[in-house]
C-alpha positions, 0 to 999 in steps of 0.5 A: 511524473513519478513521485511514489516508491511502492512497487506492486508485490503480492505478499503471503498472508502470514507476512502481512501486518495484523490490522484492526478494523480502524487501521484497515479502513484508514489504509483503504481510504488513503489507498483510494486517494493515492495508490503510490505514496512517497516516503513522506506520505508513508510516514504520515500514514504510518503515524495516522494508523499506528503502524511502522512505516515498514508495515504500511509499505508492505500493506501498500505493496500487497494492496497495489498488487491486488489492485493491479490484478483486478485491473487485468495487469500483472500483480508483481510488476510496475509502478502506478502513477496517479 
């Protein structure tokens, strides 16, 4: 069942949000638990890390694309349900 709304998309580095170490750690931990959060989960994550929902969404889209590449899949396509 599809519940997330993140579409994998590589983002140029200059368009990625600037993160401190704590934010990066928290985002990575959240990504390990859920690679495709829904809008509500994104808002909770953004509040947790102190970033806008848009910044969190862009980070997740990029991170999902990187994850897909590492899995041998096309980076800029598809959703992941897990």
